[in-house]
N, CA, C, O and CB atoms as a CASP TS submission, in Angstrom:
PFRMAT TS
TARGET T0000
AUTHOR 0000-0000-0000
METHOD Language model
MODEL 1
PARENT N/A
ATOM      1  N   UNK     1     146.787 126.135 147.826  1.00  0.00           N
ATOM      2  CA  UNK     1     146.790 127.467 148.529  1.00  0.00           C
ATOM      3  C   UNK     1     145.535 128.075 148.387  1.00  0.00           C
ATOM      4  O   UNK     1     144.857 127.890 147.376  1.00  0.00           O
ATOM      5  CB  UNK     1     147.830 128.409 148.031  1.00  0.00           C
ATOM      6  N   UNK     2     145.142 128.838 149.382  1.00  0.00           N
ATOM      7  CA  UNK     2     143.933 129.632 149.280  1.00  0.00           C
ATOM      8  C   UNK     2     144.128 131.004 149.812  1.00  0.00           C
ATOM      9  O   UNK     2     144.935 131.177 150.725  1.00  0.00           O
ATOM     10  CB  UNK     2     142.813 128.977 149.992  1.00  0.00           C
ATOM     11  N   UNK     3     143.453 131.993 149.314  1.00  0.00           N
ATOM     12  CA  UNK     3     143.483 133.426 149.840  1.00  0.00           C
ATOM     13  C   UNK     3     144.711 134.193 149.325  1.00  0.00           C
ATOM     14  O   UNK     3     145.001 134.197 148.128  1.00  0.00           O
ATOM     15  CB  UNK     3     143.501 133.440 151.430  1.00  0.00           C
ATOM     16  N   UNK     4     145.433 134.847 150.267  1.00  0.00           N
ATOM     17  CA  UNK     4     146.375 135.770 149.909  1.00  0.00           C
ATOM     18  C   UNK     4     147.686 135.478 150.671  1.00  0.00           C
ATOM     19  O   UNK     4     147.584 135.118 151.844  1.00  0.00           O
ATOM     20  CB  UNK     4     145.852 137.145 150.159  1.00  0.00           C
ATOM     21  N   UNK     5     148.878 135.597 150.126  1.00  0.00           N
ATOM     22  CA  UNK     5     150.148 135.300 150.730  1.00  0.00           C
ATOM     23  C   UNK     5     151.206 136.426 150.377  1.00  0.00           C
ATOM     24  O   UNK     5     151.277 136.891 149.239  1.00  0.00           O
ATOM     25  CB  UNK     5     150.634 133.888 150.247  1.00  0.00           C
ATOM     26  N   UNK     6     151.929 136.789 151.299  1.00  0.00           N
ATOM     27  CA  UNK     6     153.135 137.749 150.896  1.00  0.00           C
ATOM     28  C   UNK     6     154.458 136.960 151.007  1.00  0.00           C
ATOM     29  O   UNK     6     154.599 136.095 151.871  1.00  0.00           O
ATOM     30  CB  UNK     6     153.228 139.109 151.902  1.00  0.00           C
ATOM     31  N   UNK     7     155.381 137.257 150.160  1.00  0.00           N
ATOM     32  CA  UNK     7     156.770 136.638 150.189  1.00  0.00           C
ATOM     33  C   UNK     7     157.722 137.808 150.166  1.00  0.00           C
ATOM     34  O   UNK     7     157.470 138.788 149.465  1.00  0.00           O
ATOM     35  CB  UNK     7     157.055 135.618 148.928  1.00  0.00           C
ATOM     36  N   UNK     8     158.869 137.732 150.952  1.00  0.00           N
ATOM     37  CA  UNK     8     159.885 138.769 150.879  1.00  0.00           C
ATOM     38  C   UNK     8     160.902 138.452 149.800  1.00  0.00           C
ATOM     39  O   UNK     8     161.323 137.310 149.614  1.00  0.00           O
ATOM     40  CB  UNK     8     160.578 138.933 152.222  1.00  0.00           C
ATOM     41  N   UNK     9     161.279 139.512 149.095  1.00  0.00           N
ATOM     42  CA  UNK     9     162.138 139.311 148.115  1.00  0.00           C
ATOM     43  C   UNK     9     163.657 139.011 148.562  1.00  0.00           C
ATOM     44  O   UNK     9     163.874 139.121 149.769  1.00  0.00           O
ATOM     45  CB  UNK     9     162.029 140.449 147.290  1.00  0.00           C
ATOM     46  N   UNK    10     164.623 138.684 147.816  1.00  0.00           N
ATOM     47  CA  UNK    10     165.944 138.511 148.102  1.00  0.00           C
ATOM     48  C   UNK    10     166.497 139.733 148.808  1.00  0.00           C
ATOM     49  O   UNK    10     165.979 140.821 148.555  1.00  0.00           O
ATOM     50  CB  UNK    10     166.671 138.204 146.887  1.00  0.00           C
ATOM     51  N   UNK    11     167.488 139.657 149.659  1.00  0.00           N
ATOM     52  CA  UNK    11     168.016 140.840 150.285  1.00  0.00           C
ATOM     53  C   UNK    11     168.611 141.790 149.333  1.00  0.00           C
ATOM     54  O   UNK    11     168.732 142.959 149.697  1.00  0.00           O
ATOM     55  CB  UNK    11     168.998 140.489 151.274  1.00  0.00           C
ATOM     56  N   UNK    12     168.987 141.447 148.194  1.00  0.00           N
ATOM     57  CA  UNK    12     169.551 142.430 147.062  1.00  0.00           C
ATOM     58  C   UNK    12     168.514 143.232 146.529  1.00  0.00           C
ATOM     59  O   UNK    12     168.787 144.282 145.949  1.00  0.00           O
ATOM     60  CB  UNK    12     170.207 141.695 145.851  1.00  0.00           C
ATOM     61  N   UNK    13     167.220 142.793 146.685  1.00  0.00           N
ATOM     62  CA  UNK    13     166.128 143.584 146.078  1.00  0.00           C
ATOM     63  C   UNK    13     165.310 144.402 146.965  1.00  0.00           C
ATOM     64  O   UNK    13     164.480 145.206 146.541  1.00  0.00           O
ATOM     65  CB  UNK    13     165.251 142.736 145.398  1.00  0.00           C
ATOM     66  N   UNK    14     165.561 144.183 148.266  1.00  0.00           N
ATOM     67  CA  UNK    14     164.575 144.757 149.336  1.00  0.00           C
ATOM     68  C   UNK    14     164.697 146.219 149.241  1.00  0.00           C
ATOM     69  O   UNK    14     163.693 146.819 149.624  1.00  0.00           O
ATOM     70  CB  UNK    14     164.892 144.271 150.876  1.00  0.00           C
ATOM     71  N   UNK    15     165.639 146.916 148.842  1.00  0.00           N
ATOM     72  CA  UNK    15     165.610 148.319 148.733  1.00  0.00           C
ATOM     73  C   UNK    15     164.677 148.876 147.523  1.00  0.00           C
ATOM     74  O   UNK    15     164.411 150.075 147.441  1.00  0.00           O
ATOM     75  CB  UNK    15     167.052 148.776 148.572  1.00  0.00           C
ATOM     76  N   UNK    16     164.225 147.962 146.636  1.00  0.00           N
ATOM     77  CA  UNK    16     163.343 148.453 145.555  1.00  0.00           C
ATOM     78  C   UNK    16     162.034 147.650 145.556  1.00  0.00           C
ATOM     79  O   UNK    16     161.012 148.128 145.064  1.00  0.00           O
ATOM     80  CB  UNK    16     164.056 148.340 144.154  1.00  0.00           C
ATOM     81  N   UNK    17     162.064 146.505 146.076  1.00  0.00           N
ATOM     82  CA  UNK    17     160.824 145.543 146.066  1.00  0.00           C
ATOM     83  C   UNK    17     160.383 145.316 147.641  1.00  0.00           C
ATOM     84  O   UNK    17     161.116 144.779 148.471  1.00  0.00           O
ATOM     85  CB  UNK    17     161.241 143.978 145.290  1.00  0.00           C
ATOM     86  N   UNK    18     159.225 145.755 147.872  1.00  0.00           N
ATOM     87  CA  UNK    18     158.671 145.589 149.307  1.00  0.00           C
ATOM     88  C   UNK    18     158.301 144.207 149.547  1.00  0.00           C
ATOM     89  O   UNK    18     158.688 143.662 150.580  1.00  0.00           O
ATOM     90  CB  UNK    18     157.423 146.474 149.582  1.00  0.00           C
ATOM     91  N   UNK    19     157.524 143.526 148.618  1.00  0.00           N
ATOM     92  CA  UNK    19     157.156 142.138 148.632  1.00  0.00           C
ATOM     93  C   UNK    19     156.608 141.676 147.368  1.00  0.00           C
ATOM     94  O   UNK    19     156.189 142.432 146.492  1.00  0.00           O
ATOM     95  CB  UNK    19     156.218 141.875 149.666  1.00  0.00           C
ATOM     96  N   UNK    20     156.626 140.295 147.297  1.00  0.00           N
ATOM     97  CA  UNK    20     155.818 139.651 146.173  1.00  0.00           C
ATOM     98  C   UNK    20     154.534 139.125 146.875  1.00  0.00           C
ATOM     99  O   UNK    20     154.601 138.664 148.015  1.00  0.00           O
ATOM    100  CB  UNK    20     156.661 138.397 145.390  1.00  0.00           C
ATOM    101  N   UNK    21     153.385 139.196 146.201  1.00  0.00           N
ATOM    102  CA  UNK    21     152.282 138.698 146.807  1.00  0.00           C
ATOM    103  C   UNK    21     151.594 137.740 145.806  1.00  0.00           C
ATOM    104  O   UNK    21     151.766 137.871 144.595  1.00  0.00           O
ATOM    105  CB  UNK    21     151.400 139.819 147.276  1.00  0.00           C
ATOM    106  N   UNK    22     150.782 136.739 146.355  1.00  0.00           N
ATOM    107  CA  UNK    22     150.085 135.729 145.524  1.00  0.00           C
ATOM    108  C   UNK    22     148.695 135.693 145.998  1.00  0.00           C
ATOM    109  O   UNK    22     148.457 135.496 147.189  1.00  0.00           O
ATOM    110  CB  UNK    22     150.737 134.309 145.598  1.00  0.00           C
ATOM    111  N   UNK    23     147.769 135.873 145.133  1.00  0.00           N
ATOM    112  CA  UNK    23     146.281 135.691 145.591  1.00  0.00           C
ATOM    113  C   UNK    23     145.772 134.600 144.557  1.00  0.00           C
ATOM    114  O   UNK    23     145.929 134.669 143.338  1.00  0.00           O
ATOM    115  CB  UNK    23     145.309 137.211 145.518  1.00  0.00           C
ATOM    116  N   UNK    24     145.134 133.577 145.255  1.00  0.00           N
ATOM    117  CA  UNK    24     144.572 132.467 144.630  1.00  0.00           C
ATOM    118  C   UNK    24     143.139 132.896 144.210  1.00  0.00           C
ATOM    119  O   UNK    24     142.278 133.111 145.063  1.00  0.00           O
ATOM    120  CB  UNK    24     144.599 131.221 145.569  1.00  0.00           C
ATOM    121  N   UNK    25     142.910 133.010 142.928  1.00  0.00           N
ATOM    122  CA  UNK    25     141.547 133.487 142.469  1.00  0.00           C
ATOM    123  C   UNK    25     140.471 132.359 142.545  1.00  0.00           C
ATOM    124  O   UNK    25     139.276 132.581 142.349  1.00  0.00           O
ATOM    125  CB  UNK    25     141.636 134.021 140.973  1.00  0.00           C
ATOM    126  N   UNK    26     141.000 131.097 142.852  1.00  0.00           N
ATOM    127  CA  UNK    26     139.976 129.986 143.078  1.00  0.00           C
ATOM    128  C   UNK    26     139.429 130.152 144.363  1.00  0.00           C
ATOM    129  O   UNK    26     138.424 129.484 144.607  1.00  0.00           O
ATOM    130  CB  UNK    26     140.544 128.570 142.966  1.00  0.00           C
ATOM    131  N   UNK    27     139.866 130.895 145.234  1.00  0.00           N
ATOM    132  CA  UNK    27     139.392 131.109 146.471  1.00  0.00           C
ATOM    133  C   UNK    27     138.112 131.926 146.515  1.00  0.00           C
ATOM    134  O   UNK    27     138.048 132.956 145.843  1.00  0.00           O
ATOM    135  CB  UNK    27     140.399 131.700 147.216  1.00  0.00           C
ATOM    136  N   UNK    28     137.111 131.541 147.246  1.00  0.00           N
ATOM    137  CA  UNK    28     135.785 132.241 147.164  1.00  0.00           C
ATOM    138  C   UNK    28     135.648 133.491 147.997  1.00  0.00           C
ATOM    139  O   UNK    28     134.672 134.233 147.888  1.00  0.00           O
ATOM    140  CB  UNK    28     134.707 131.314 147.577  1.00  0.00           C
ATOM    141  N   UNK    29     136.735 133.727 148.904  1.00  0.00           N
ATOM    142  CA  UNK    29     136.743 134.854 149.667  1.00  0.00           C
ATOM    143  C   UNK    29     137.107 136.200 148.966  1.00  0.00           C
ATOM    144  O   UNK    29     137.929 136.201 148.050  1.00  0.00           O
ATOM    145  CB  UNK    29     137.612 134.601 150.712  1.00  0.00           C
ATOM    146  N   UNK    30     136.546 137.259 149.356  1.00  0.00           N
ATOM    147  CA  UNK    30     136.864 138.623 148.783  1.00  0.00           C
ATOM    148  C   UNK    30     138.089 139.212 149.502  1.00  0.00           C
ATOM    149  O   UNK    30     138.284 138.901 150.677  1.00  0.00           O
ATOM    150  CB  UNK    30     135.615 139.622 148.934  1.00  0.00           C
ATOM    151  N   UNK    31     138.879 140.001 148.894  1.00  0.00           N
ATOM    152  CA  UNK    31     140.030 140.652 149.380  1.00  0.00           C
ATOM    153  C   UNK    31     139.848 142.098 149.527  1.00  0.00           C
ATOM    154  O   UNK    31     139.436 142.777 148.587  1.00  0.00           O
ATOM    155  CB  UNK    31     141.136 140.391 148.537  1.00  0.00           C
ATOM    156  N   UNK    32     140.146 142.608 150.699  1.00  0.00           N
ATOM    157  CA  UNK    32     140.215 144.146 150.778  1.00  0.00           C
ATOM    158  C   UNK    32     141.702 144.565 150.572  1.00  0.00           C
ATOM    159  O   UNK    32     142.569 144.306 151.407  1.00  0.00           O
ATOM    160  CB  UNK    32     139.655 144.717 152.252  1.00  0.00           C
ATOM    161  N   UNK    33     141.908 145.128 149.584  1.00  0.00           N
ATOM    162  CA  UNK    33     143.327 145.635 149.213  1.00  0.00           C
ATOM    163  C   UNK    33     143.353 147.115 149.779  1.00  0.00           C
ATOM    164  O   UNK    33     142.567 147.999 149.438  1.00  0.00           O
ATOM    165  CB  UNK    33     143.632 145.595 147.480  1.00  0.00           C
ATOM    166  N   UNK    34     144.372 147.243 150.691  1.00  0.00           N
ATOM    167  CA  UNK    34     144.475 148.497 151.446  1.00  0.00           C
ATOM    168  C   UNK    34     145.508 149.366 150.615  1.00  0.00           C
ATOM    169  O   UNK    34     146.365 148.826 149.915  1.00  0.00           O
ATOM    170  CB  UNK    34     144.964 148.235 153.028  1.00  0.00           C
ATOM    171  N   UNK    35     145.382 150.720 150.730  1.00  0.00           N
ATOM    172  CA  UNK    35     146.244 151.523 150.024  1.00  0.00           C
ATOM    173  C   UNK    35     147.689 151.549 150.732  1.00  0.00           C
ATOM    174  O   UNK    35     147.665 151.664 151.957  1.00  0.00           O
ATOM    175  CB  UNK    35     145.610 152.915 149.903  1.00  0.00           C
ATOM    176  N   UNK    36     148.925 151.459 150.114  1.00  0.00           N
ATOM    177  CA  UNK    36     150.111 151.362 150.896  1.00  0.00           C
ATOM    178  C   UNK    36     151.123 152.176 150.235  1.00  0.00           C
ATOM    179  O   UNK    36     152.297 151.912 150.496  1.00  0.00           O
ATOM    180  CB  UNK    36     150.571 149.950 151.078  1.00  0.00           C
ATOM    181  N   UNK    37     150.860 153.132 149.415  1.00  0.00           N
ATOM    182  CA  UNK    37     151.705 154.037 148.750  1.00  0.00           C
ATOM    183  C   UNK    37     152.823 153.321 147.980  1.00  0.00           C
ATOM    184  O   UNK    37     153.963 153.783 147.935  1.00  0.00           O
ATOM    185  CB  UNK    37     152.264 154.993 149.732  1.00  0.00           C
ATOM    186  N   UNK    38     152.467 152.192 147.384  1.00  0.00           N
ATOM    187  CA  UNK    38     153.362 151.382 146.567  1.00  0.00           C
ATOM    188  C   UNK    38     152.724 151.316 145.159  1.00  0.00           C
ATOM    189  O   UNK    38     151.500 151.378 145.035  1.00  0.00           O
ATOM    190  CB  UNK    38     153.582 149.919 147.201  1.00  0.00           C
ATOM    191  N   UNK    39     153.545 151.192 144.106  1.00  0.00           N
ATOM    192  CA  UNK    39     153.252 150.829 142.688  1.00  0.00           C
ATOM    193  C   UNK    39     153.331 149.414 142.629  1.00  0.00           C
ATOM    194  O   UNK    39     154.315 148.851 143.109  1.00  0.00           O
ATOM    195  CB  UNK    39     154.200 151.462 141.656  1.00  0.00           C
ATOM    196  N   UNK    40     152.247 148.656 142.001  1.00  0.00           N
ATOM    197  CA  UNK    40     152.249 147.255 141.807  1.00  0.00           C
ATOM    198  C   UNK    40     152.459 146.902 140.453  1.00  0.00           C
ATOM    199  O   UNK    40     151.895 147.594 139.606  1.00  0.00           O
ATOM    200  CB  UNK    40     151.073 146.671 142.257  1.00  0.00           C
ATOM    201  N   UNK    41     153.249 145.844 140.050  1.00  0.00           N
ATOM    202  CA  UNK    41     153.206 145.059 138.900  1.00  0.00           C
ATOM    203  C   UNK    41     152.516 143.797 139.107  1.00  0.00           C
ATOM    204  O   UNK    41     152.929 142.957 139.907  1.00  0.00           O
ATOM    205  CB  UNK    41     154.496 144.828 138.419  1.00  0.00           C
ATOM    206  N   UNK    42     151.363 143.635 138.325  1.00  0.00           N
ATOM    207  CA  UNK    42     150.595 142.408 138.555  1.00  0.00           C
ATOM    208  C   UNK    42     150.719 141.530 137.414  1.00  0.00           C
ATOM    209  O   UNK    42     150.392 141.905 136.288  1.00  0.00           O
ATOM    210  CB  UNK    42     149.160 142.679 138.822  1.00  0.00           C
ATOM    211  N   UNK    43     151.221 140.264 137.679  1.00  0.00           N
ATOM    212  CA  UNK    43     151.276 139.236 136.600  1.00  0.00           C
ATOM    213  C   UNK    43     150.075 138.324 136.940  1.00  0.00           C
ATOM    214  O   UNK    43     150.084 137.606 137.940  1.00  0.00           O
ATOM    215  CB  UNK    43     152.733 138.402 136.552  1.00  0.00           C
ATOM    216  N   UNK    44     149.036 138.378 136.067  1.00  0.00           N
ATOM    217  CA  UNK    44     147.851 137.537 136.260  1.00  0.00           C
ATOM    218  C   UNK    44     148.062 136.235 135.320  1.00  0.00           C
ATOM    219  O   UNK    44     147.942 136.308 134.097  1.00  0.00           O
ATOM    220  CB  UNK    44     146.457 138.387 135.875  1.00  0.00           C
ATOM    221  N   UNK    45     148.363 135.127 135.949  1.00  0.00           N
ATOM    222  CA  UNK    45     148.663 133.847 135.308  1.00  0.00           C
ATOM    223  C   UNK    45     147.352 133.099 135.134  1.00  0.00           C
ATOM    224  O   UNK    45     147.386 131.981 134.619  1.00  0.00           O
ATOM    225  CB  UNK    45     149.692 133.004 136.147  1.00  0.00           C
ATOM    226  N   UNK    46     146.213 133.623 135.521  1.00  0.00           N
ATOM    227  CA  UNK    46     144.929 132.752 135.614  1.00  0.00           C
ATOM    228  C   UNK    46     143.842 133.500 134.829  1.00  0.00           C
ATOM    229  O   UNK    46     144.119 134.178 133.840  1.00  0.00           O
ATOM    230  CB  UNK    46     144.429 132.500 137.204  1.00  0.00           C
ATOM    231  N   UNK    47     142.651 133.362 135.283  1.00  0.00           N
ATOM    232  CA  UNK    47     141.533 133.820 134.642  1.00  0.00           C
ATOM    233  C   UNK    47     141.321 135.320 134.854  1.00  0.00           C
ATOM    234  O   UNK    47     142.115 135.859 135.626  1.00  0.00           O
ATOM    235  CB  UNK    47     140.395 133.052 135.083  1.00  0.00           C
ATOM    236  N   UNK    48     140.393 136.065 134.302  1.00  0.00           N
ATOM    237  CA  UNK    48     140.074 137.461 134.451  1.00  0.00           C
ATOM    238  C   UNK    48     139.649 137.657 136.027  1.00  0.00           C
ATOM    239  O   UNK    48     139.041 136.817 136.691  1.00  0.00           O
ATOM    240  CB  UNK    48     138.858 137.891 133.374  1.00  0.00           C
ATOM    241  N   UNK    49     140.068 138.860 136.455  1.00  0.00           N
ATOM    242  CA  UNK    49     139.582 139.207 137.843  1.00  0.00           C
ATOM    243  C   UNK    49     139.208 140.695 137.744  1.00  0.00           C
ATOM    244  O   UNK    49     139.762 141.526 137.024  1.00  0.00           O
ATOM    245  CB  UNK    49     140.731 138.930 139.031  1.00  0.00           C
ATOM    246  N   UNK    50     138.144 140.903 138.610  1.00  0.00           N
ATOM    247  CA  UNK    50     137.543 142.242 138.547  1.00  0.00           C
ATOM    248  C   UNK    50     137.393 142.738 140.050  1.00  0.00           C
ATOM    249  O   UNK    50     137.233 141.905 140.942  1.00  0.00           O
ATOM    250  CB  UNK    50     136.092 142.203 137.756  1.00  0.00           C
ATOM    251  N   UNK    51     137.442 144.016 140.309  1.00  0.00           N
ATOM    252  CA  UNK    51     137.109 144.581 141.560  1.00  0.00           C
ATOM    253  C   UNK    51     135.760 144.722 141.835  1.00  0.00           C
ATOM    254  O   UNK    51     135.048 144.716 140.830  1.00  0.00           O
ATOM    255  CB  UNK    51     137.662 145.756 141.706  1.00  0.00           C
ATOM    256  N   UNK    52     135.149 144.859 142.992  1.00  0.00           N
ATOM    257  CA  UNK    52     133.853 144.980 143.275  1.00  0.00           C
ATOM    258  C   UNK    52     133.317 146.305 142.639  1.00  0.00           C
ATOM    259  O   UNK    52     132.183 146.371 142.167  1.00  0.00           O
ATOM    260  CB  UNK    52     133.669 144.901 144.742  1.00  0.00           C
ATOM    261  N   UNK    53     134.189 147.354 142.651  1.00  0.00           N
ATOM    262  CA  UNK    53     133.786 148.630 142.073  1.00  0.00           C
ATOM    263  C   UNK    53     134.044 148.746 140.640  1.00  0.00           C
ATOM    264  O   UNK    53     133.874 149.829 140.078  1.00  0.00           O
ATOM    265  CB  UNK    53     134.445 149.715 142.740  1.00  0.00           C
ATOM    266  N   UNK    54     134.445 147.709 140.004  1.00  0.00           N
ATOM    267  CA  UNK    54     134.665 147.675 138.556  1.00  0.00           C
ATOM    268  C   UNK    54     135.792 148.664 138.139  1.00  0.00           C
ATOM    269  O   UNK    54     135.803 149.148 137.007  1.00  0.00           O
ATOM    270  CB  UNK    54     133.338 148.018 137.809  1.00  0.00           C
ATOM    271  N   UNK    55     136.743 148.958 139.072  1.00  0.00           N
ATOM    272  CA  UNK    55     137.809 150.035 138.698  1.00  0.00           C
ATOM    273  C   UNK    55     139.051 149.342 138.319  1.00  0.00           C
ATOM    274  O   UNK    55     139.923 149.949 137.697  1.00  0.00           O
ATOM    275  CB  UNK    55     138.132 151.057 139.900  1.00  0.00           C
ATOM    276  N   UNK    56     139.179 148.164 138.641  1.00  0.00           N
ATOM    277  CA  UNK    56     140.621 147.486 138.490  1.00  0.00           C
ATOM    278  C   UNK    56     140.485 146.117 137.755  1.00  0.00           C
ATOM    279  O   UNK    56     140.955 145.140 138.338  1.00  0.00           O
ATOM    280  CB  UNK    56     141.344 147.210 140.007  1.00  0.00           C
ATOM    281  N   UNK    57     139.958 145.957 136.668  1.00  0.00           N
ATOM    282  CA  UNK    57     139.713 144.590 135.947  1.00  0.00           C
ATOM    283  C   UNK    57     141.144 144.127 135.419  1.00  0.00           C
ATOM    284  O   UNK    57     141.881 144.909 134.817  1.00  0.00           O
ATOM    285  CB  UNK    57     138.574 144.741 134.617  1.00  0.00           C
ATOM    286  N   UNK    58     141.456 142.930 135.660  1.00  0.00           N
ATOM    287  CA  UNK    58     142.671 142.342 135.140  1.00  0.00           C
ATOM    288  C   UNK    58     142.248 141.303 134.137  1.00  0.00           C
ATOM    289  O   UNK    58     141.472 140.410 134.477  1.00  0.00           O
ATOM    290  CB  UNK    58     143.561 141.732 136.269  1.00  0.00           C
ATOM    291  N   UNK    59     142.737 141.385 132.887  1.00  0.00           N
ATOM    292  CA  UNK    59     142.454 140.441 131.893  1.00  0.00           C
ATOM    293  C   UNK    59     143.233 139.061 132.161  1.00  0.00           C
ATOM    294  O   UNK    59     144.286 138.921 132.783  1.00  0.00           O
ATOM    295  CB  UNK    59     142.819 141.058 130.527  1.00  0.00           C
ATOM    296  N   UNK    60     142.486 138.123 131.564  1.00  0.00           N
ATOM    297  CA  UNK    60     143.216 136.765 131.522  1.00  0.00           C
ATOM    298  C   UNK    60     144.615 136.701 131.135  1.00  0.00           C
ATOM    299  O   UNK    60     144.964 137.269 130.100  1.00  0.00           O
ATOM    300  CB  UNK    60     142.571 135.898 130.627  1.00  0.00           C
ATOM    301  N   UNK    61     145.450 136.076 131.847  1.00  0.00           N
ATOM    302  CA  UNK    61     146.879 135.937 131.415  1.00  0.00           C
ATOM    303  C   UNK    61     147.558 137.285 131.035  1.00  0.00           C
ATOM    304  O   UNK    61     148.151 137.408 129.963  1.00  0.00           O
ATOM    305  CB  UNK    61     146.952 134.983 130.198  1.00  0.00           C
ATOM    306  N   UNK    62     147.452 138.328 131.976  1.00  0.00           N
ATOM    307  CA  UNK    62     148.002 139.655 131.504  1.00  0.00           C
ATOM    308  C   UNK    62     149.079 140.158 132.550  1.00  0.00           C
ATOM    309  O   UNK    62     149.244 139.610 133.639  1.00  0.00           O
ATOM    310  CB  UNK    62     146.785 140.769 131.342  1.00  0.00           C
ATOM    311  N   UNK    63     149.764 141.206 132.130  1.00  0.00           N
ATOM    312  CA  UNK    63     150.612 142.016 133.106  1.00  0.00           C
ATOM    313  C   UNK    63     150.017 143.529 133.204  1.00  0.00           C
ATOM    314  O   UNK    63     149.683 144.142 132.190  1.00  0.00           O
ATOM    315  CB  UNK    63     152.230 142.045 132.580  1.00  0.00           C
ATOM    316  N   UNK    64     149.922 144.028 134.400  1.00  0.00           N
ATOM    317  CA  UNK    64     149.452 145.227 134.629  1.00  0.00           C
ATOM    318  C   UNK    64     150.209 145.994 135.483  1.00  0.00           C
ATOM    319  O   UNK    64     150.715 145.372 136.417  1.00  0.00           O
ATOM    320  CB  UNK    64     148.282 145.159 135.036  1.00  0.00           C
ATOM    321  N   UNK    65     150.456 147.344 135.410  1.00  0.00           N
ATOM    322  CA  UNK    65     151.107 148.338 136.212  1.00  0.00           C
ATOM    323  C   UNK    65     149.991 149.031 136.911  1.00  0.00           C
ATOM    324  O   UNK    65     149.108 149.593 136.262  1.00  0.00           O
ATOM    325  CB  UNK    65     152.000 149.314 135.381  1.00  0.00           C
ATOM    326  N   UNK    66     149.998 149.013 138.197  1.00  0.00           N
ATOM    327  CA  UNK    66     148.988 149.778 139.026  1.00  0.00           C
ATOM    328  C   UNK    66     149.556 150.928 139.812  1.00  0.00           C
ATOM    329  O   UNK    66     150.541 150.674 140.505  1.00  0.00           O
ATOM    330  CB  UNK    66     148.312 148.854 140.002  1.00  0.00           C
ATOM    331  N   UNK    67     149.143 151.998 139.810  1.00  0.00           N
ATOM    332  CA  UNK    67     149.714 153.188 140.459  1.00  0.00           C
ATOM    333  C   UNK    67     149.258 153.134 141.934  1.00  0.00           C
ATOM    334  O   UNK    67     148.562 152.225 142.387  1.00  0.00           O
ATOM    335  CB  UNK    67     149.242 154.558 139.731  1.00  0.00           C
ATOM    336  N   UNK    68     149.708 154.182 142.637  1.00  0.00           N
ATOM    337  CA  UNK    68     149.411 154.303 144.018  1.00  0.00           C
ATOM    338  C   UNK    68     147.805 154.442 144.370  1.00  0.00           C
ATOM    339  O   UNK    68     147.148 155.295 143.773  1.00  0.00           O
ATOM    340  CB  UNK    68     150.197 155.528 144.523  1.00  0.00           C
ATOM    341  N   UNK    69     147.262 153.689 145.231  1.00  0.00           N
ATOM    342  CA  UNK    69     145.923 153.786 145.563  1.00  0.00           C
ATOM    343  C   UNK    69     145.551 154.805 146.687  1.00  0.00           C
ATOM    344  O   UNK    69     146.343 154.984 147.612  1.00  0.00           O
ATOM    345  CB  UNK    69     145.498 152.487 145.918  1.00  0.00           C
ATOM    346  N   UNK    70     144.439 155.433 146.633  1.00  0.00           N
ATOM    347  CA  UNK    70     144.143 156.338 147.673  1.00  0.00           C
ATOM    348  C   UNK    70     143.100 155.847 148.573  1.00  0.00           C
ATOM    349  O   UNK    70     142.843 156.453 149.614  1.00  0.00           O
ATOM    350  CB  UNK    70     143.767 157.594 147.143  1.00  0.00           C
ATOM    351  N   UNK    71     142.484 154.780 148.228  1.00  0.00           N
ATOM    352  CA  UNK    71     141.353 154.215 149.035  1.00  0.00           C
ATOM    353  C   UNK    71     141.464 152.640 148.889  1.00  0.00           C
ATOM    354  O   UNK    71     142.106 152.157 147.956  1.00  0.00           O
ATOM    355  CB  UNK    71     139.861 154.789 148.498  1.00  0.00           C
ATOM    356  N   UNK    72     140.882 151.922 149.745  1.00  0.00           N
ATOM    357  CA  UNK    72     140.839 150.412 149.593  1.00  0.00           C
ATOM    358  C   UNK    72     140.017 150.047 148.389  1.00  0.00           C
ATOM    359  O   UNK    72     139.177 150.791 147.884  1.00  0.00           O
ATOM    360  CB  UNK    72     140.232 149.708 150.873  1.00  0.00           C
ATOM    361  N   UNK    73     140.324 148.851 147.973  1.00  0.00           N
ATOM    362  CA  UNK    73     139.466 148.262 146.804  1.00  0.00           C
ATOM    363  C   UNK    73     139.106 146.894 147.355  1.00  0.00           C
ATOM    364  O   UNK    73     139.838 146.298 148.146  1.00  0.00           O
ATOM    365  CB  UNK    73     140.294 148.146 145.283  1.00  0.00           C
ATOM    366  N   UNK    74     137.909 146.404 146.891  1.00  0.00           N
ATOM    367  CA  UNK    74     137.422 145.159 147.278  1.00  0.00           C
ATOM    368  C   UNK    74     137.449 144.234 146.064  1.00  0.00           C
ATOM    369  O   UNK    74     136.766 144.512 145.079  1.00  0.00           O
ATOM    370  CB  UNK    74     136.042 145.290 147.872  1.00  0.00           C
ATOM    371  N   UNK    75     138.232 143.118 146.102  1.00  0.00           N
ATOM    372  CA  UNK    75     138.415 142.267 144.895  1.00  0.00           C
ATOM    373  C   UNK    75     137.756 140.964 145.151  1.00  0.00           C
ATOM    374  O   UNK    75     137.847 140.411 146.248  1.00  0.00           O
ATOM    375  CB  UNK    75     139.919 142.053 144.536  1.00  0.00           C
ATOM    376  N   UNK    76     137.084 140.458 144.137  1.00  0.00           N
ATOM    377  CA  UNK    76     136.325 139.167 144.266  1.00  0.00           C
ATOM    378  C   UNK    76     136.776 138.222 143.289  1.00  0.00           C
ATOM    379  O   UNK    76     136.271 137.100 143.236  1.00  0.00           O
ATOM    380  CB  UNK    76     134.843 139.344 144.111  1.00  0.00           C
TER
END
């Protein structure tokens, strides 16, 4: 897999979960993460990840709660 992929949750969860998403950090492409008025729980099963603006670093093998964004972020 490379890049970014979204998956729909089971019907029973759709009223509280918009989607699951997977980003392959081995991909060399940057991602523009758009503000979507959602709160995210991020399970990082790989290496550390940082945003281009250094505002959203994710430690290696960590879980993070991310609040609503007001502008896009570029992740590399």
